[in-house]
C-alpha positions as CSV (number, residue, x, y, z in Angstrom):
1,M,6.9,-23.7,14.5
2,A,10.3,-24.3,13.1
3,E,9.2,-27.7,11.7
4,A,6.5,-26.1,9.6
5,G,9.2,-24.5,7.4
6,A,7.1,-21.5,6.6
7,G,5.4,-18.6,8.3
8,V,3.1,-15.7,7.9
9,L,4.0,-12.1,8.3
10,D,0.7,-10.6,9.3
11,T,-0.8,-7.3,10.4
12,C,-3.0,-8.6,13.2
13,R,-1.0,-8.7,16.4
14,R,-0.6,-5.7,18.7
15,G,3.0,-4.8,19.1
16,P,4.6,-3.5,22.4
17,N,3.9,0.1,21.3
18,G,0.2,-0.5,20.7
19,C,0.3,-0.6,16.9
20,S,-0.3,-3.5,14.6
21,C,2.6,-5.3,13.1
22,W,3.6,-8.5,11.3
23,Y,4.5,-11.7,13.1
24,L,5.4,-15.3,12.3
25,D,2.7,-17.8,12.2
26,P,2.5,-21.3,10.8
27,I,0.7,-21.8,7.5
28,A,-0.6,-25.2,8.6
29,G,-0.6,-27.5,11.7
30,D,-0.5,-25.4,14.9
31,S,-3.4,-23.3,16.0
32,R,-3.1,-19.5,15.8
33,E,-3.0,-19.2,19.6
34,G,-0.1,-21.6,19.8
35,A,1.6,-19.8,17.0
36,Q,1.4,-16.5,18.8
37,Q,3.0,-18.1,21.8
38,A,5.8,-19.5,19.7
39,A,6.4,-16.4,17.6
40,P,8.9,-14.7,19.9
41,E,11.2,-17.7,19.7
42,T,11.3,-17.7,15.9
43,E,11.2,-14.0,14.8
44,Q,15.0,-13.9,14.7
45,S,15.1,-16.6,12.0
46,T,12.6,-15.0,9.6
47,G,15.3,-14.5,7.0
48,S,15.7,-18.2,6.4
49,M,12.0,-19.1,6.2
50,A,9.5,-18.8,3.3
51,S,7.1,-16.2,4.6
52,I,4.0,-14.4,3.6
53,L,3.4,-10.7,4.3
54,H,-0.3,-9.9,4.5
55,L,-1.1,-6.3,3.8
56,P,-4.5,-4.6,3.5
57,S,-6.1,-4.9,0.1
58,P,-6.0,-2.0,-2.4
59,R,-9.7,-1.5,-1.7
60,A,-9.1,-1.2,2.0
61,F,-6.3,1.3,1.4
62,V,-8.6,3.4,-0.9
63,S,-11.6,3.2,1.5
64,H,-9.3,4.3,4.4
65,A,-7.7,7.2,2.5
66,L,-10.6,8.4,0.3
67,P,-12.5,10.5,2.9
68,A,-9.3,12.5,3.8
69,I,-8.5,12.9,0.1
70,V,-12.0,14.2,-0.7
71,E,-11.8,16.7,2.1
72,S,-8.3,18.0,1.4
73,A,-7.9,17.8,-2.3
74,I,-10.8,16.6,-4.5
75,G,-13.6,18.6,-2.8
76,P,-11.9,22.0,-2.9
77,G,-10.5,21.3,-6.4
78,V,-13.9,20.5,-7.9
79,L,-15.6,23.4,-6.1
80,F,-12.9,25.7,-7.3
81,Y,-13.5,24.7,-10.9
82,L,-17.3,25.0,-10.7
83,V,-17.2,28.4,-9.1
84,L,-14.4,29.6,-11.5
85,V,-16.6,28.8,-14.5
86,T,-19.7,30.3,-13.1
87,G,-18.5,33.1,-10.8
88,G,-15.0,34.1,-11.6
89,F,-11.5,33.6,-10.0
90,K,-11.9,35.4,-6.7
91,G,-15.2,33.6,-6.0
92,A,-13.4,30.3,-6.7
93,L,-10.7,31.2,-4.2
94,I,-13.2,31.8,-1.4
95,A,-15.3,28.7,-2.3
96,A,-12.3,26.4,-2.1
97,L,-11.2,27.9,1.2
98,V,-14.6,27.7,2.8
99,W,-14.9,24.0,1.8
100,S,-11.7,23.2,3.7
101,Y,-12.8,25.1,6.9
102,L,-16.3,23.5,6.8
103,A,-14.7,20.0,6.4
104,A,-12.6,20.6,9.5
105,A,-15.6,22.1,11.4
106,R,-17.7,19.1,10.5
107,R,-15.1,16.8,12.0
108,W,-14.7,19.0,15.1
109,V,-18.5,19.1,15.8
110,R,-18.7,15.3,15.4
111,R,-15.7,14.9,17.7
112,E,-13.7,13.1,15.0
113,R,-9.9,13.4,14.6
114,I,-9.0,16.1,12.0
115,P,-6.5,14.4,9.6
116,A,-3.1,16.0,9.2
117,S,-3.6,16.2,5.5
118,L,-6.7,18.4,6.0
119,V,-4.9,20.6,8.5
120,L,-1.9,21.0,6.1
121,S,-4.3,21.7,3.2
122,M,-6.1,24.4,5.2
123,V,-2.8,26.2,6.1
124,L,-1.4,26.1,2.6
125,L,-4.7,27.0,1.0
126,T,-5.2,30.0,3.3
127,A,-1.8,31.3,2.4
128,R,-2.4,30.8,-1.3
129,T,-5.8,32.4,-1.1
130,V,-4.6,35.5,0.8
131,V,-1.8,36.2,-1.7
132,S,-3.8,35.5,-4.8
133,Y,-6.9,37.4,-3.6
134,A,-4.8,40.4,-2.8
135,T,-2.9,40.4,-6.1
136,G,-5.6,38.9,-8.3
137,S,-3.0,36.6,-9.8
138,A,-4.0,33.1,-10.8
139,F,-0.4,32.3,-11.6
140,L,0.7,32.9,-8.0
141,Y,-2.2,30.7,-6.7
142,F,-1.1,27.7,-8.9
143,V,2.6,28.1,-8.8
144,Q,2.9,27.7,-5.0
145,P,1.9,24.0,-4.9
146,T,4.1,23.4,-7.9
147,A,7.0,24.9,-6.2
148,T,6.3,22.7,-3.1
149,T,6.3,19.6,-5.3
150,F,9.8,20.6,-6.6
151,L,11.0,21.0,-3.0
152,V,9.6,17.6,-2.0
153,A,11.3,16.0,-5.0
154,F,14.6,17.7,-4.1
155,A,14.2,16.4,-0.5
156,F,13.7,12.9,-1.7
157,L,16.8,13.2,-3.9
158,V,19.1,14.6,-1.2
159,T,18.0,12.2,1.5
160,A,18.6,9.3,-0.9
161,I,22.1,10.6,-1.7
162,V,23.0,10.9,2.0
163,R,21.5,7.4,2.5
164,R,18.8,8.5,4.9
165,P,15.7,8.4,2.6
166,F,12.8,10.4,3.9
167,I,10.4,8.1,2.1
168,E,11.4,5.4,4.5
169,R,10.2,7.5,7.4
170,L,6.9,8.0,5.6
171,A,6.6,4.2,5.1
172,R,7.2,3.7,8.9
173,D,4.3,6.1,9.6
174,F,1.8,4.6,7.1
175,C,2.7,0.9,6.8
176,P,2.1,-1.1,10.0
177,I,5.1,-3.4,9.7
178,D,7.4,-4.4,12.6
179,P,10.3,-1.9,12.8
180,E,12.7,-4.9,12.8
181,L,11.8,-5.5,9.2
182,F,12.9,-2.0,8.2
183,K,16.4,-2.8,9.5
184,R,17.0,-5.5,6.9
185,P,19.6,-4.5,4.3
186,F,17.4,-5.5,1.3
187,L,14.6,-3.3,2.4
188,R,16.9,-0.3,3.1
189,R,18.3,-0.6,-0.4
190,F,14.7,-0.7,-1.7
191,F,13.8,2.6,0.0
192,L,17.0,4.3,-1.3
193,R,16.0,3.4,-4.9
194,L,12.4,4.2,-4.2
195,S,13.4,7.6,-3.0
196,L,15.2,8.2,-6.3
197,L,12.2,7.0,-8.2
198,W,9.8,9.4,-6.5
199,A,12.2,12.3,-6.9
200,L,12.0,11.6,-10.6
201,V,8.2,11.2,-10.5
202,L,7.7,14.5,-8.7
203,F,10.2,16.4,-10.8
204,V,8.4,15.2,-14.0
205,N,5.0,16.0,-12.4
206,A,6.0,19.5,-11.3
207,G,7.8,20.3,-14.6
208,T,4.9,19.2,-16.7
209,V,2.4,21.1,-14.6
210,L,4.6,24.3,-14.7
211,Y,4.7,24.1,-18.5
212,F,0.9,24.0,-18.8
213,L,0.6,26.8,-16.3
214,F,2.5,29.0,-18.7
215,V,0.7,28.0,-21.9
216,S,-2.9,27.3,-20.8
217,S,-5.9,29.3,-19.8
218,V,-6.9,29.2,-16.1
219,Q,-10.0,27.0,-16.7
220,G,-8.0,24.7,-19.0
221,F,-5.1,24.4,-16.6
222,V,-7.3,23.3,-13.7
223,L,-8.4,20.2,-15.6
224,E,-5.0,19.6,-17.2
225,R,-3.2,19.8,-13.8
226,A,-5.6,17.2,-12.3
227,L,-5.3,14.8,-15.2
228,I,-1.5,15.1,-15.3
229,S,-1.0,14.6,-11.6
230,M,-3.3,11.6,-11.5
231,A,-1.6,10.0,-14.5
232,I,2.0,10.6,-13.3
233,N,1.4,9.9,-9.6
234,G,-0.7,6.8,-10.5
235,A,2.1,5.4,-12.6
236,G,4.5,6.0,-9.8
237,I,2.3,4.2,-7.3
238,A,1.9,1.2,-9.6
239,V,5.6,0.9,-10.2
240,S,6.3,1.3,-6.5
241,A,3.9,-1.5,-5.6
242,F,5.3,-3.8,-8.3
243,W,8.8,-3.1,-7.2
244,F,8.0,-3.7,-3.5
245,V,6.4,-7.1,-4.3
246,R,9.4,-8.1,-6.4
247,T,11.9,-7.0,-3.7
248,M,10.1,-8.9,-1.0
249,R,9.9,-12.0,-3.2
250,G,13.6,-11.8,-3.8
251,A,14.1,-12.0,0.0
252,G,11.8,-15.1,0.2
253,I,8.7,-13.2,1.4
254,T,5.5,-13.4,-0.6
255,V,3.2,-10.4,-0.4
256,R,-0.5,-10.9,-0.3
257,W,-2.9,-8.0,-0.5
258,S,-5.9,-9.0,1.5
259,G,-7.9,-8.0,4.6
260,S,-8.7,-4.6,6.1
261,M,-6.7,-1.8,7.6
262,P,-5.3,-2.5,11.1
263,E,-7.4,-1.0,13.9
264,S,-4.7,1.4,14.9
265,T,-4.9,3.1,11.5
266,Q,-8.7,3.2,11.4
267,A,-9.3,5.4,14.4
268,G,-10.4,8.9,13.6
């Protein structure tokens, strides 16, 4: 293993806690089975080896995340706009809320796991709907998620300042990489800077959306908010991915986007 002079950080092996994580493997020479037996002896020396980190392809990420995004965000948003145009504001409130509950009921009937994003969407949407339906205020309905975005941005900023970036905890939950990799100083510095980046992204997003909330009609704002959020968040994701690849390369690790999501993230 050491004689090969290079290794692969992969997402195929089951770790001791049952989740998939990276491990060292020779690029050429030994068989994969032999490499898995040799990996524990060489994991401590990964910093001095030219390595490759295999992550799921962007298509795999999108395929994995799209159903939950449609259920919790795209579906109720599109339905809200359609009913708003044809049936008015209060009808749109009910339609969006019914979508979320039907999506959860569908998963429950099929004995599928209900994603946390859908549960959170249902709770927040229920609160927004009750307040806005009782008051008839579209402003209150739309200002609540904008205020939440401001709070998340502030949390990213504060946790970066105290050097305990919350965004690193999110990465640990969603990125199946060995926890030992997160302890490396170069990656901890990356998450500190990334937390500041996303604080800026979310502040800009929320500020821009809030401006259009004051100056636009309800129908116009629904479309404007969707376009603004997609553009700003999309740019933030692209910059984050590029920055991550560059950071890893600076540490001697080449990132390759290929393969499918690990089994532990596909369940449910």
